[in-house]
C-alpha positions as CSV (number, residue, x, y, z in Angstrom):
1,W,430.0,-38.3,255.3
2,F,427.6,-40.9,256.8
3,K,429.2,-40.5,260.3
4,T,428.9,-36.8,260.1
5,Y,425.2,-37.0,259.1
6,E,424.4,-39.3,262.1
7,M,426.2,-37.1,264.5
8,K,424.2,-34.1,263.3
9,K,421.0,-36.1,263.6
10,V,421.7,-37.0,267.2
11,L,422.5,-33.4,268.0
12,F,419.3,-32.3,266.3
13,L,417.2,-34.7,268.4
14,L,418.8,-33.6,271.6
15,M,417.9,-30.0,270.9
16,F,414.1,-30.8,270.8
17,P,411.6,-32.7,273.0
18,V,411.1,-36.4,272.1
19,F,407.6,-37.4,271.1
20,I,406.6,-40.8,272.5
21,S,403.0,-42.1,271.9
22,G,401.9,-38.6,271.1
23,Q,403.2,-37.1,274.4
24,I,406.2,-34.7,274.9
25,E,408.9,-36.3,277.1
26,T,411.8,-34.3,278.5
27,P,413.6,-34.8,281.8
28,E,411.8,-31.8,283.3
29,I,408.4,-33.1,282.2
30,I,409.1,-36.6,283.4
31,S,410.2,-35.2,286.8
32,I,407.0,-33.1,287.2
33,Q,404.8,-36.1,286.2
34,Q,406.5,-38.3,288.7
35,K,405.8,-35.8,291.5
36,I,402.1,-35.6,290.4
37,D,401.9,-39.4,290.5
38,A,403.5,-39.4,293.9
39,L,401.0,-36.8,295.1
40,E,398.1,-38.9,293.7
41,R,399.3,-42.0,295.6
42,T,399.6,-39.9,298.8
43,K,396.2,-38.5,298.3
44,K,394.7,-42.0,297.9
45,I,396.4,-43.1,301.1
46,L,395.2,-40.0,303.0
47,K,391.7,-40.5,301.7
48,T,391.6,-44.0,303.0
49,E,393.0,-42.8,306.3
50,L,390.4,-40.0,306.4
51,E,387.5,-42.4,305.8
52,A,388.8,-44.7,308.5
53,A,389.0,-41.8,310.9
54,K,385.4,-40.8,310.1
55,L,384.2,-44.3,310.5
56,N,385.9,-44.5,313.9
57,W,384.3,-41.2,314.9
58,I,380.8,-42.5,313.8
59,Q,381.2,-45.6,316.0
60,G,382.4,-43.4,318.8
61,Q,379.3,-41.2,318.5
62,I,377.0,-44.2,318.5
63,K,378.6,-45.5,321.6
64,K,378.6,-42.1,323.3
65,I,375.0,-41.4,322.6
66,G,373.9,-45.0,323.2
67,V,372.1,-47.5,321.0
68,P,368.4,-48.1,321.6
69,S,367.7,-50.2,324.6
70,S,364.7,-52.1,325.9
71,V,363.8,-54.6,328.6
72,N,364.6,-57.4,326.2
73,S,368.1,-58.6,325.8
74,E,369.4,-58.0,322.3
75,E,372.6,-58.6,320.4
76,V,374.0,-55.4,318.9
77,I,375.9,-55.8,315.7
78,D,378.4,-53.1,314.7
79,H,379.3,-52.4,311.1
80,L,381.6,-49.7,309.8
81,A,379.0,-46.9,309.7
82,F,375.9,-48.3,311.4
83,S,374.8,-50.6,314.3
84,L,371.7,-52.7,314.4
85,S,369.7,-55.3,316.4
86,Y,368.2,-58.2,314.4
87,N,364.9,-59.8,315.0
88,E,365.0,-63.4,314.0
89,Y,361.2,-64.0,314.2
90,H,360.4,-61.1,311.9
91,E,363.6,-61.5,309.8
92,Q,364.6,-57.8,309.8
93,A,366.2,-55.4,312.2
94,N,364.5,-54.2,315.3
95,W,366.3,-50.9,314.6
96,V,369.3,-49.5,312.7
97,M,371.4,-46.6,314.0
98,H,373.7,-44.6,311.7
99,V,375.2,-41.1,311.3
100,I,374.8,-38.8,308.3
101,L,378.0,-36.7,307.8
102,P,378.3,-33.4,306.0
103,A,380.7,-35.3,303.7
104,I,377.6,-36.5,301.8
105,S,377.6,-33.2,300.0
106,D,380.7,-34.0,298.0
107,G,380.6,-37.8,298.1
108,N,380.4,-39.5,294.7
109,A,380.1,-43.3,295.5
110,T,377.1,-44.7,293.6
111,R,374.7,-47.5,294.3
112,S,376.5,-50.8,294.5
113,N,373.4,-53.0,294.6
114,D,375.4,-55.9,296.1
115,F,372.6,-57.2,298.2
116,R,373.9,-60.0,300.4
117,E,373.4,-61.8,303.7
118,D,374.9,-60.2,306.8
119,T,377.4,-62.8,308.1
120,L,377.6,-61.1,311.5
121,V,374.0,-62.1,312.2
122,T,374.5,-65.5,313.7
123,T,370.9,-66.7,313.2
124,G,371.0,-65.7,309.5
125,T,369.2,-62.9,307.7
126,S,366.5,-62.7,305.1
127,L,367.6,-63.5,301.5
128,E,366.9,-62.4,297.9
129,Q,364.4,-65.3,297.7
130,D,362.4,-63.6,300.4
131,Y,361.6,-60.7,298.1
132,F,361.5,-62.3,294.6
133,L,362.5,-65.3,292.6
134,K,364.5,-65.2,289.4
135,E,365.1,-67.8,286.7
136,K,367.8,-67.7,284.1
137,K,366.3,-68.1,280.6
138,P,368.1,-69.8,277.6
139,D,369.0,-66.3,276.2
140,G,370.9,-65.5,279.4
141,K,368.4,-63.0,280.7
142,Y,366.5,-63.4,283.9
143,K,362.8,-63.9,284.4
144,Y,361.6,-62.3,287.7
145,D,358.8,-63.5,289.9
146,G,358.2,-60.7,292.4
147,F,356.3,-60.8,295.6
148,G,355.2,-57.2,295.4
149,Y,357.6,-55.5,297.9
150,D,360.8,-53.5,297.5
151,R,363.9,-54.3,299.5
152,G,363.6,-51.1,301.5
153,H,366.7,-49.8,303.1
154,L,366.4,-48.8,306.7
155,A,369.7,-46.9,306.7
156,P,369.7,-45.6,303.1
157,S,372.7,-46.2,300.9
158,A,372.8,-42.5,299.8
159,D,373.7,-41.5,303.4
160,F,377.0,-43.3,302.9
161,R,378.0,-42.0,299.4
162,W,381.2,-40.5,300.9
163,C,382.5,-44.0,301.6
164,E,382.3,-47.0,299.2
165,K,382.8,-49.6,301.9
166,A,380.1,-48.2,304.2
167,L,377.7,-47.8,301.2
168,S,378.3,-51.4,300.2
169,E,377.5,-52.6,303.8
170,S,374.1,-50.8,303.6
171,Y,373.1,-53.6,301.2
172,F,373.2,-56.3,303.8
173,Y,369.8,-57.9,304.1
174,S,369.9,-57.1,307.8
175,N,369.3,-53.5,306.7
176,M,366.2,-54.4,304.6
177,S,362.5,-54.4,305.3
178,P,359.8,-55.2,302.8
179,Q,358.2,-51.9,301.6
180,I,355.5,-51.3,299.0
181,G,356.9,-49.4,296.0
182,D,354.5,-46.4,296.4
183,F,355.8,-45.9,300.0
184,N,359.5,-46.7,299.5
185,R,360.0,-44.6,296.3
186,F,358.0,-41.5,297.3
187,K,357.3,-40.3,300.9
188,W,359.9,-42.6,302.5
189,A,362.5,-41.4,300.0
190,E,361.4,-37.8,300.5
191,L,361.9,-38.2,304.3
192,E,365.4,-39.6,303.7
193,N,366.1,-36.5,301.4
194,W,364.9,-34.2,304.2
195,M,367.5,-35.6,306.5
196,R,370.4,-35.2,304.0
197,E,369.3,-31.7,303.1
198,Y,369.2,-30.8,306.8
199,V,372.8,-32.0,307.2
200,T,374.2,-30.0,304.3
201,K,372.1,-26.9,305.0
202,N,373.2,-26.8,308.7
203,N,376.7,-28.2,308.2
204,T,376.1,-30.7,311.0
205,S,375.8,-34.4,311.5
206,L,372.7,-36.3,312.4
207,V,372.3,-39.5,314.4
208,I,369.5,-41.4,312.8
209,V,367.5,-44.3,314.2
210,T,365.2,-46.1,311.7
211,A,362.9,-49.0,312.5
212,P,359.9,-51.0,311.4
213,I,357.3,-51.3,314.1
214,L,357.3,-55.1,314.8
215,N,354.6,-56.8,316.8
216,D,352.6,-60.0,316.8
217,G,350.1,-60.6,314.2
218,L,351.9,-58.9,311.2
219,A,351.3,-60.5,307.8
220,K,354.2,-62.2,306.2
221,I,355.6,-62.7,302.7
222,E,354.4,-66.3,302.6
223,R,356.1,-67.3,299.3
224,G,359.5,-66.3,300.7
225,I,361.9,-68.7,302.3
226,N,362.1,-67.0,305.7
227,K,358.5,-65.6,305.8
228,V,359.5,-62.0,306.4
229,S,357.0,-59.9,308.4
230,I,355.4,-56.9,306.6
231,P,355.4,-53.9,309.0
232,K,352.3,-51.6,309.2
233,Y,354.4,-48.6,310.3
234,F,358.0,-47.4,310.0
235,V,359.7,-44.8,312.2
236,K,362.7,-42.5,311.7
237,V,364.2,-40.4,314.4
238,A,366.9,-37.7,313.9
239,L,369.2,-36.2,316.6
240,D,371.3,-33.1,316.1
241,I,373.6,-33.0,319.1
242,K,375.4,-29.9,317.9
243,N,372.2,-27.8,318.0
244,N,370.4,-29.8,320.7
245,R,367.6,-30.6,318.4
246,G,365.6,-33.8,317.5
247,I,362.5,-35.0,315.8
248,G,360.6,-38.2,315.1
249,F,358.4,-39.5,312.3
250,I,355.9,-42.3,312.4
251,L,354.7,-43.2,308.8
252,P,352.0,-45.7,307.9
253,H,353.2,-48.3,305.4
254,E,351.0,-47.2,302.5
255,K,350.9,-44.7,299.7
256,I,351.0,-41.4,301.5
257,E,349.3,-38.3,300.0
258,R,349.7,-35.9,302.9
259,P,352.9,-33.8,303.5
260,L,355.5,-35.3,305.8
261,E,355.2,-32.8,308.6
262,Y,351.8,-34.3,309.4
263,F,353.6,-37.4,310.6
264,A,356.2,-35.5,312.7
265,V,356.1,-36.4,316.4
266,S,358.3,-36.0,319.4
267,I,361.0,-38.6,320.0
268,D,359.1,-39.4,323.2
269,S,356.2,-40.5,321.1
270,V,358.4,-42.8,319.0
271,E,360.0,-44.3,322.1
272,S,356.5,-45.0,323.5
273,T,355.4,-46.7,320.2
274,M,358.6,-48.8,319.9
275,G,359.1,-49.6,323.6
276,Y,362.7,-48.4,323.4
277,D,365.0,-45.8,325.0
278,L,366.5,-44.6,321.7
279,F,369.5,-42.6,323.0
280,S,370.3,-44.5,326.1
281,N,373.4,-42.6,327.1
282,L,372.2,-39.0,326.8
283,T,372.1,-37.0,330.0
284,D,368.6,-36.8,331.5
285,S,368.4,-33.1,331.2
286,L,369.4,-33.0,327.5
287,E,367.3,-36.1,326.7
288,N,364.2,-34.6,328.3
289,K,364.6,-31.3,326.4
290,I,365.2,-32.8,323.0
291,E,362.9,-35.7,323.1
292,A,359.8,-33.8,324.2
293,E,359.9,-31.3,321.3
294,T,358.6,-31.4,317.8
295,P,360.2,-28.4,316.0
296,Y,359.2,-29.5,312.5
297,L,359.7,-26.1,310.9
298,E,363.5,-26.3,311.5
299,W,363.6,-29.6,309.5
300,L,361.7,-28.4,306.5
301,P,363.7,-28.3,303.2
302,E,364.5,-24.9,301.8
303,S,361.8,-25.3,299.1
304,Q,359.2,-25.7,301.8
305,K,360.4,-23.1,304.4
306,D,357.4,-20.8,303.8
307,D,354.8,-23.6,304.0
308,I,352.4,-23.7,306.9
309,M,350.7,-26.5,308.8
310,A,347.0,-26.9,308.3
311,I,344.8,-25.0,310.7
312,S,343.6,-27.2,313.6
313,L,340.1,-28.5,313.1
314,K,339.2,-27.2,316.6
315,S,339.8,-23.6,315.3
316,L,337.5,-24.0,312.3
317,P,333.8,-23.1,312.0
318,K,331.3,-26.0,312.3
319,G,331.3,-28.2,309.3
320,A,334.5,-26.8,307.8
321,V,337.6,-28.9,307.0
322,N,341.3,-28.1,306.7
323,T,343.6,-28.9,303.8
324,Q,344.5,-32.2,305.5
325,R,341.0,-33.5,305.0
326,V,340.1,-32.4,301.4
327,N,341.3,-35.6,299.7
328,G,338.5,-37.5,301.2
329,I,335.7,-35.3,299.9
330,M,336.8,-34.6,296.3
331,N,334.3,-35.0,293.5
332,D,331.3,-35.8,295.7
333,G,329.1,-33.2,294.1
334,R,328.6,-31.4,297.4
335,K,329.6,-27.9,298.6
336,H,332.2,-27.8,301.4
337,I,333.9,-25.1,303.4
338,V,337.7,-25.4,303.3
339,C,339.8,-23.1,305.5
340,G,343.6,-22.5,305.3
341,N,346.4,-20.1,305.1
342,V,346.8,-18.3,301.8
343,V,350.6,-18.8,301.2
344,S,350.8,-17.9,297.5
345,T,348.7,-16.3,294.8
346,K,349.3,-15.7,291.1
347,K,347.6,-13.7,288.4
348,H,348.0,-15.2,285.0
349,K,348.7,-13.0,282.0
350,K,345.2,-13.9,280.7
351,G,343.6,-12.6,283.9
352,H,343.0,-15.8,285.8
353,V,343.9,-15.9,289.5
354,F,345.3,-19.0,291.3
355,I,345.5,-19.4,295.0
356,N,347.3,-22.0,297.2
357,L,346.5,-22.8,300.8
358,D,349.1,-23.9,303.3
359,K,351.7,-25.2,300.7
360,K,353.2,-23.4,297.8
361,F,353.9,-24.8,294.4
362,P,355.3,-27.5,293.8
363,N,354.1,-28.9,297.1
364,Q,350.6,-27.6,296.9
365,V,347.9,-29.5,298.7
366,F,344.8,-27.4,297.9
367,S,344.4,-24.8,295.2
368,L,341.6,-22.4,294.1
369,S,341.0,-21.0,290.7
370,I,339.2,-17.7,289.7
371,F,338.8,-17.4,286.0
372,E,339.1,-14.1,284.3
373,S,335.4,-14.0,283.4
374,N,334.5,-14.1,287.1
375,I,336.9,-11.4,288.3
376,K,334.1,-8.9,287.8
377,N,332.3,-10.5,290.7
378,F,335.0,-9.4,293.2
379,D,335.2,-5.8,294.5
380,Y,338.9,-6.4,295.4
381,E,341.9,-7.9,293.8
382,P,341.9,-11.4,295.3
383,E,345.6,-12.1,294.6
384,I,346.5,-9.1,296.7
385,Y,343.8,-8.9,299.4
386,L,343.9,-12.6,300.4
387,I,347.6,-13.2,300.6
388,N,348.9,-14.3,304.1
389,K,345.4,-14.4,305.5
390,Q,343.5,-17.3,307.1
391,V,340.5,-17.7,304.8
392,C,337.6,-20.1,304.3
393,F,336.2,-20.9,300.9
394,K,332.9,-22.6,300.0
395,G,332.2,-24.7,296.9
396,E,332.6,-28.0,295.3
397,I,336.0,-29.7,295.4
398,G,337.3,-31.0,292.2
399,E,340.8,-31.8,291.0
400,Y,343.4,-30.1,288.9
401,G,346.7,-31.7,288.1
402,N,346.2,-34.3,290.9
403,T,345.7,-31.5,293.4
404,P,342.3,-30.9,295.1
405,N,340.9,-27.7,293.6
406,M,337.9,-25.4,294.0
407,I,336.6,-23.0,291.4
408,L,335.5,-19.6,292.7
409,E,332.8,-17.7,290.8
410,H,331.9,-15.0,293.3
411,S,333.4,-13.2,296.4
412,K,330.4,-14.5,298.4
413,Q,332.2,-17.9,298.4
414,I,335.0,-16.3,300.5
415,K,335.1,-15.4,304.2
416,L,338.0,-14.6,306.5
417,L,338.3,-17.0,309.3
418,E,338.3,-14.2,311.8
419,E,334.8,-13.3,310.6
420,Y,333.2,-16.5,311.9
């Protein structure tokens, strides 16, 4: 009886899937899983090969276009995804050249924060102790003694998020410059985002040159070991070979209030400032075409595509200012004439009217408010009549939500620019 029972038990188990660790195991399922595992291993191998191919292409592009050159002899150091020239006296790079690929749109590598010395720089680079000191306390936590500067990436780590190895290399101290936080974390970061958005929007790659402006007489981080120089200006240049397009930016190393396009310049201007031929292998005809232009509108992010540059001061009536100048005359108790392009208007449900000049929300640089109680002093609907016109407004300049603002009480405060 017992043998018969055991045989029936075995036959019963063979008729149904076996449950192991909560999973169903049958020969068919095991076979499929093995195929999936093999595909995953193949995918991992192919991903590594693809990254290697992209890195080879990047170095090929850098060599094809040519690294920045000057009358001075410089050692060029090549990493996986960027090249640089190091300045021992200032303890930072003269320049860093890298390429942003469309692959950043689906890259998922995150900040590695593995800051370290670049062993390829034979003279040695700056160190952590050049930016801050830290002391381990008895509880195991660290006490930080900062020198007031961020370790600012020249080639930003986010540009390499498609490749963990390249992203990690962006944390070499050879790729760092001291930057004040209000510069590094705001307008400098915004400019870096501009470049990445341009790449994804246009499905193209960009060759980027980033550099501090290094010259004699710069202040240094005296408490640091290597006495790193503190640049007064930083530059970034972008080259789109696919579309024969390029642009440069020269930013003062300070908290910046004005929109980035005010700092857009031709690549020629950057070369003159730096004393370098930035793309030394470009043909003369292509180089002359690209480097002399400043087509900033093509580089604006999607959210700013309808924004307009401030009207030139030369085009304004005597005593008037544009939106670029209003920050310096806020809250002085005097009446000023401010002229600009009305790019957006809005009528609130309570009847108030709000107007933006040159830049739309959320990038507004100058706004005007007409409260509902004053609408009776206008013989037209200001939100309709003024849109897309060049207009001058007269009144005191206050502030609303950190934006320069003028309150309008009467239509007499408004005059079309063409009427002057």
